[in-house]
C-alpha positions as CSV (number, residue, x, y, z in Angstrom):
1,M,0.2,0.2,0.1
2,T,1.8,3.2,-1.3
3,A,0.2,5.5,1.2
4,L,1.5,3.6,3.9
5,N,5.1,3.6,3.0
6,D,4.9,7.3,1.7
7,G,4.0,7.9,5.2
8,E,0.4,9.4,4.3
9,V,-1.6,7.3,6.9
10,T,-1.3,7.9,10.6
11,L,-3.5,7.1,13.6
12,V,-5.3,9.4,15.7
13,Y,-7.0,8.3,19.3
14,Q,-10.6,8.9,20.3
15,P,-10.6,8.7,24.3
16,K,-13.0,6.5,26.3
17,Y,-14.1,8.1,29.6
18,D,-14.3,5.4,32.6
19,F,-17.3,6.7,34.9
20,R,-16.2,4.6,37.6
21,A,-12.7,5.7,37.6
22,G,-13.8,9.2,36.6
23,R,-10.8,9.5,34.0
24,I,-9.8,8.5,30.9
25,T,-8.7,4.7,30.9
26,G,-8.4,3.9,27.1
27,V,-8.5,5.1,23.7
28,E,-9.6,4.1,20.1
29,A,-7.2,3.8,17.4
30,L,-8.3,5.2,14.1
31,S,-6.6,5.7,10.8
32,R,-6.3,8.7,9.1
33,W,-5.3,9.3,5.2
34,T,-4.1,12.9,4.2
35,H,-3.3,12.5,0.3
36,P,-0.7,14.8,-1.0
37,R,-3.0,16.2,-4.2
38,R,-6.8,15.1,-2.7
39,G,-6.1,16.0,0.7
40,F,-8.3,14.2,3.7
41,V,-9.8,11.0,2.7
42,S,-12.7,9.7,4.3
43,P,-12.0,6.8,6.4
44,D,-15.2,5.2,5.3
45,L,-14.0,5.5,1.4
46,F,-10.4,4.5,2.3
47,I,-10.9,1.2,4.6
48,G,-13.8,0.1,2.2
49,M,-11.2,0.7,-0.7
50,A,-8.2,-1.3,1.3
51,E,-11.0,-4.2,2.1
52,E,-11.8,-4.6,-1.5
53,T,-8.2,-4.4,-3.0
54,G,-6.7,-7.2,-0.4
55,H,-4.7,-4.3,1.3
56,I,-6.9,-4.2,4.6
57,R,-4.5,-6.6,6.1
58,P,-1.4,-4.9,5.9
59,L,-2.9,-1.4,6.9
60,T,-4.3,-3.5,10.2
61,E,-0.9,-4.7,10.6
62,W,0.8,-1.7,10.5
63,G,-2.0,-0.3,12.8
64,I,-1.4,-2.8,15.2
65,R,2.4,-2.2,15.5
66,R,1.9,1.7,15.5
67,A,-0.5,1.4,18.3
68,I,1.6,-1.1,20.3
69,A,4.4,1.9,19.8
70,D,2.4,4.7,20.7
71,Q,1.0,2.9,23.9
72,K,4.6,2.5,25.2
73,T,5.4,6.0,24.4
74,M,2.0,7.0,26.6
75,A,3.2,4.4,29.5
76,E,6.6,6.1,29.6
77,A,5.0,9.3,30.1
78,G,2.9,7.8,33.2
79,H,-0.3,6.8,31.1
80,A,-1.7,3.3,31.4
81,L,-4.4,3.1,28.8
82,T,-6.0,0.2,26.6
83,F,-5.5,0.9,23.0
84,S,-8.3,-0.5,21.1
85,V,-7.5,-1.5,17.5
86,N,-10.3,-2.0,14.8
87,I,-10.3,-5.6,13.1
88,S,-12.1,-5.9,9.6
89,G,-14.6,-8.8,9.3
90,R,-12.1,-10.0,6.2
91,L,-9.2,-10.8,8.8
92,L,-11.4,-12.8,10.7
93,S,-11.1,-15.8,8.4
94,D,-7.4,-15.3,8.4
95,E,-5.7,-17.8,10.6
96,S,-2.5,-16.0,9.6
97,F,-3.7,-12.7,10.7
98,A,-4.5,-14.1,14.1
99,E,-1.3,-15.5,14.3
100,F,0.5,-12.4,13.7
101,A,-1.7,-10.1,16.0
102,L,-0.9,-12.7,18.7
103,A,2.8,-12.7,18.4
104,E,2.7,-8.7,18.1
105,V,0.9,-8.7,21.6
106,A,2.8,-11.7,23.1
107,A,6.4,-10.1,22.0
108,S,5.2,-6.6,23.4
109,G,3.3,-7.2,26.5
110,A,0.7,-4.5,25.0
111,D,-2.7,-3.8,26.7
112,L,-4.7,-4.1,23.4
113,C,-8.8,-4.8,22.8
114,F,-9.9,-5.8,19.4
115,E,-13.0,-3.8,18.5
116,I,-15.0,-5.9,15.7
117,T,-18.5,-5.5,14.6
118,E,-21.5,-7.9,15.0
119,T,-21.7,-8.1,11.2
120,A,-18.1,-9.1,10.9
121,V,-18.8,-12.0,12.9
122,M,-22.0,-13.0,11.0
123,D,-20.1,-13.1,7.6
124,N,-17.9,-16.7,8.6
125,P,-19.5,-17.5,12.4
126,E,-17.6,-20.6,12.7
127,M,-14.0,-19.2,11.5
128,A,-14.5,-15.9,13.2
129,L,-15.7,-17.0,16.9
130,R,-12.9,-19.6,16.8
131,I,-10.4,-16.5,16.1
132,I,-11.9,-14.6,18.5
133,A,-11.4,-17.3,21.2
134,R,-7.7,-17.4,20.3
135,F,-7.7,-13.9,21.0
136,A,-9.5,-14.2,24.4
137,E,-7.3,-16.9,25.3
138,A,-4.0,-15.2,24.8
139,G,-5.4,-12.1,27.2
140,I,-6.5,-9.8,24.4
141,A,-9.9,-8.1,25.1
142,V,-12.4,-8.2,22.4
143,S,-14.8,-5.3,21.9
144,L,-18.3,-6.2,19.8
145,D,-18.5,-2.6,18.3
146,D,-21.5,-0.6,16.6
147,Y,-23.8,-3.0,18.8
148,G,-27.4,-2.6,17.7
149,A,-26.5,-0.9,14.4
150,G,-26.8,-4.4,12.0
151,L,-29.0,-7.4,12.2
152,S,-28.4,-7.6,16.1
153,S,-28.4,-11.9,17.3
154,L,-28.6,-12.7,20.6
155,T,-27.3,-16.3,19.7
156,Y,-23.7,-14.9,18.5
157,L,-24.1,-12.3,21.6
158,K,-23.8,-15.5,23.8
159,Q,-21.4,-17.3,21.7
160,I,-18.6,-14.7,21.2
161,R,-16.1,-14.4,24.0
162,A,-16.1,-10.8,24.4
163,D,-15.1,-8.4,27.1
164,E,-17.3,-5.1,26.0
165,L,-20.1,-4.0,24.2
166,K,-20.5,-0.9,22.1
167,I,-23.7,0.7,21.6
168,D,-23.8,2.4,18.3
169,K,-24.1,6.0,18.6
170,S,-27.5,6.3,16.4
171,F,-29.1,5.0,19.6
172,I,-26.9,7.6,22.0
173,L,-27.3,10.7,19.7
174,G,-30.9,11.1,20.6
175,L,-30.8,9.6,24.1
176,D,-31.8,12.9,25.6
177,Q,-34.7,13.4,23.7
178,S,-36.2,9.9,23.1
179,S,-37.8,7.8,25.8
180,R,-37.5,4.9,23.1
181,D,-34.1,5.1,22.9
182,A,-33.6,5.4,26.2
183,L,-35.5,2.0,27.3
184,L,-33.7,0.4,24.5
185,V,-29.7,1.7,25.6
186,K,-30.9,0.8,29.3
187,S,-32.3,-2.9,28.3
188,T,-28.5,-3.6,26.5
189,I,-26.8,-2.0,29.2
190,D,-28.7,-4.8,31.6
191,L,-28.8,-7.5,29.5
192,A,-24.7,-6.9,28.7
193,H,-23.8,-6.9,32.6
194,S,-25.8,-9.8,33.0
195,L,-23.5,-11.5,30.5
196,G,-20.3,-9.7,32.3
197,L,-19.6,-7.5,29.4
198,K,-18.6,-3.9,30.4
199,V,-20.3,-1.2,28.1
200,T,-19.3,1.8,26.3
201,A,-21.6,4.3,24.5
202,E,-20.6,5.7,21.5
203,G,-21.4,9.4,20.1
204,V,-21.7,11.0,23.4
205,E,-22.0,14.4,22.7
206,T,-24.0,16.4,25.4
207,P,-23.7,16.8,28.8
208,T,-27.5,15.3,29.3
209,A,-26.6,12.0,27.7
210,L,-23.5,11.7,29.7
211,A,-25.7,11.9,32.9
212,L,-28.3,9.7,31.7
213,L,-25.5,7.1,31.0
214,R,-24.0,7.5,34.7
215,G,-27.4,6.8,35.7
216,M,-27.9,3.7,33.4
217,G,-25.0,2.3,34.8
218,C,-23.0,2.5,31.8
219,D,-19.3,1.7,32.1
220,L,-17.3,4.3,29.5
221,A,-18.4,6.7,27.4
222,Q,-16.8,8.1,23.9
223,G,-17.9,10.8,22.0
224,Y,-17.1,14.4,21.0
225,L,-18.1,15.7,24.6
226,I,-15.3,13.6,25.6
227,S,-12.7,14.2,22.9
228,R,-12.5,14.3,19.2
229,P,-10.2,11.7,17.5
230,V,-6.4,13.1,18.1
231,P,-3.0,12.8,17.1
232,L,-0.7,11.0,20.1
233,A,1.1,14.5,20.7
234,A,-2.5,16.1,21.6
235,L,-3.4,13.2,23.6
236,T,-0.4,13.6,25.5
237,E,-1.3,17.1,26.2
238,Q,-4.7,16.1,27.5
239,L,-4.0,14.2,30.0
240,A,-1.0,15.7,31.4
241,G,-0.9,18.0,34.1
242,S,-3.6,18.2,36.8
243,D,-5.7,20.9,35.0
244,Q,-6.0,18.4,31.9
245,L,-9.8,18.0,33.0
246,T,-12.5,20.7,33.1
247,R,-16.3,20.4,34.2
248,T,-19.4,20.1,31.8
249,G,-22.6,20.9,32.8
250,A,-23.0,17.6,34.1
251,D,-20.6,18.1,36.5
252,V,-18.6,14.9,35.0
253,P,-14.7,15.7,33.9
254,V,-14.2,15.3,30.4
255,A,-10.8,15.9,28.2
256,R,-10.3,19.1,26.7
257,Q,-10.5,19.4,22.7
258,A,-7.3,19.6,21.1
């Protein structure tokens, strides 16, 4: 992938706020491509292109290695964070990719979480469940991403050896205006907890939504209210010093925007 070799692709990190700890305890790694002539390329576009052209594996392998290196940098600065990396469904049927990922984590001792979507599991469930189980056995956390956005299956939810469930932002954006969304979110949180899963709410953009999620017993929040995705240097600045947190109208600390 030429863009990788030319240094056009970078990682940015979106923090995850832990209600119980009262601080940022993890980040999600997100790929960004800045083309020399076309400028910023939408992630949805270039990730889709990478999947169709067979470049998703080198892109993901690069992302894992970069995230491991950046996590080490943050740890050396005194910030112990779980780094989450998105794994394409195309790679959940690739045993050699699983071997690569397991070897990288084992060699580095990194605290990684692999985020997968429920639809990715449905594409090749037998193979995907086997690979996910291998990740779990190796101590790599697994997060079920965008839950509720697809054809959510309770069967797969029961079978997947996941540690976390991320509620899709489509349910969170209208949380403070829709009693129906609120009911669905609360029910999902309760269901996940009964299965031993932590819950992260995506798309948290208002203090009211943050306060509602806290009241529902949600474990973590992610969204523009907490922080937009930022480069590693900006993330370090957000977390450094005693004044990196401000107060929202809901009296909950969030990171300043970069």
